[in-house]
N, C-alpha and C positions, 0 to 999 in steps of 0.2 A: 556146642552144636553150631554148625555153620549154616548161615542163612543163604539161600540161593538168590542171586540177584537177577532180575529179569532184564534181559538185553533187548533194547528197542531197535538199535541200528548198529550194524557192524562198524561203521565209520562215520563220523560227522563230516558233512561236506565242507565245513569251514575249517575245523581244527584237525580232522583226520583221526580222532580217538574214538574209541568204543562209546556208545551212548547207552546208559542204563536208566531204567525207569525211575529209580529213586534220586537221580541227579536232576530231574526236571528236563522235559523235552518239548520241543515245538510240535504241535499236533500234525501239522501239514507236512513239514520237511523231515520230521523225526530226527532233527539235529539237536544239539544242546540248546536249552532255552536261552541261555546268555549268548551263545554263539549266533543263534537265529536272530535275536533282537539286534545284535551288533551287525549282522549281515544286512538287515533291513535298513539300519542307519547308513551303511555304506551304500546301499542301493539308492537311497535318497540323495546322498551326496553325488553319486555317479550320475543320477537323473539330472540333478541341478547343473552339474558341469556340462553335460551333453546339451542341455537346454541353453546354457550360455553360449556354447559354441555354435549352435544353430542360429541364435539371434544375431551373433556376430556375422555369420555368412550371409544372412538375409540383409543385414544393414549394409554389408559391402555390396550387395546387389541392388541396394536402394529400393527394396520391397518392404513396405510397412503395412500395417493394418489400414492406415488412412488411405494409401494409394490404391488398395485393392478394394473395389466396391461391388456391391451386388448389381446384377443386371437391372437396368431401369425398366420398369413396367410402363406400358402405354397408359397415358391418362385416359381414364374412361370418360367418354363424351356422352352426355345425356341425349336422349332421342330428340331430334329436331335442332340441336345445337352445333352439329358437325358442319364442315365446309360444304358438303354436297347439299345437306338440307337447307343451309342458309342461301345457297345459289338458287335452289328451287323455289325458295320463298320469294326471292327477288324477281325471278322470272315470272311466277305466277302473279305476283303483285302488279308488275308492269303490264301483263296481259289483261288482268282484271280491270285495272284503271283505264286502259285503253278501250275495253269493251263497254264499260259503263259510263265512262266520262266523269266518275267520281274520284274521290281521294280517300285512299285507305288510311284508317286511323289505327287500327290494331289488326294483327294477323296471328293465327295459331295453326300450326301445321299438325297433321295427324297421319298415322300409319295404320294400315289394316293389320290387325294383331294376330299373332301366333298361328293357330291351325287354319285360319282363314286366308292366309297368304298363299299365293302360288297360282299356277296356271289352271288348276282344276276348279277354281272358284270363279264365279261371275261377278266379282267385286272390284271396285276401284282399289288400286295398290296404296295410294296415299292421297292426300289433299290438303288444302288450306282453307280455313274458315276466316272471313274477313268482317270487320266492323268498318263501315265507310260512310262518307257524307257525299251528298250530291250537290252540284252548284245550286245556288239560290235556295238552299234548304239547311237548317240547323240540325235536322233530325239525324240520328245515326241508324243506318240500315245494316242489314246482315246479308251476306252473300258467301258463296264458296266456289272453289275450283277443285274438282276431282280429277285425278289422272289415273289412267289404265296402265301407263308405262311405269317402269322403275324410276326411282329418283336418279340413279346413275345415268340412265339414258337421257333424261330430261336435263340434267346438269351439263351435258355435252352440247346442248342446243345454245344458239345465240339469242333466239327469240322463241317464245313459247306461244303456239297458236292454240286458241281455245274456241269451243263452239257452244252455243247456248243450249241448254236442256229445256224441258217443258216447264220449268219453275222459273220465276223471275230471279234474276241475279244469281242463278246457278249455271255453271259452265263446266265443260268436260274437256280434257285433252286426250 
């Protein structure tokens, strides 16, 4: 009695012969298992060869992984440490020292925060708080300058003019 063989594929794509189930076959390609595993070995060799050719082309162009760099991100500057803020601190300090006749020992800049910024709020945009000494005194006093203008607008000034408020050593621009 002859046993019927189950035909999986009419022709193996590697060797061109008929593929029967009892010979063992690759599930995806339906080729002979031995042919398919050899074909994958060849594919790996072909990939390696193509990769070598690409590397040679790029080395001829003088493009390497080291010469191609990621775009540089801007260094994040902390609030109050940027160029504009530093210029505003210098202008406010000079104006404060001129108005009080004292010498600034320490200064701290502040910004109006988040949702309170902008033209719809009746709040100062930024300011500088000072620790200072007066002539003929060793005590340290506190004072401040508040500005209704933006820092960018003030940084464009040569001299900052301030006006006293109703509180001692508190000034406005």
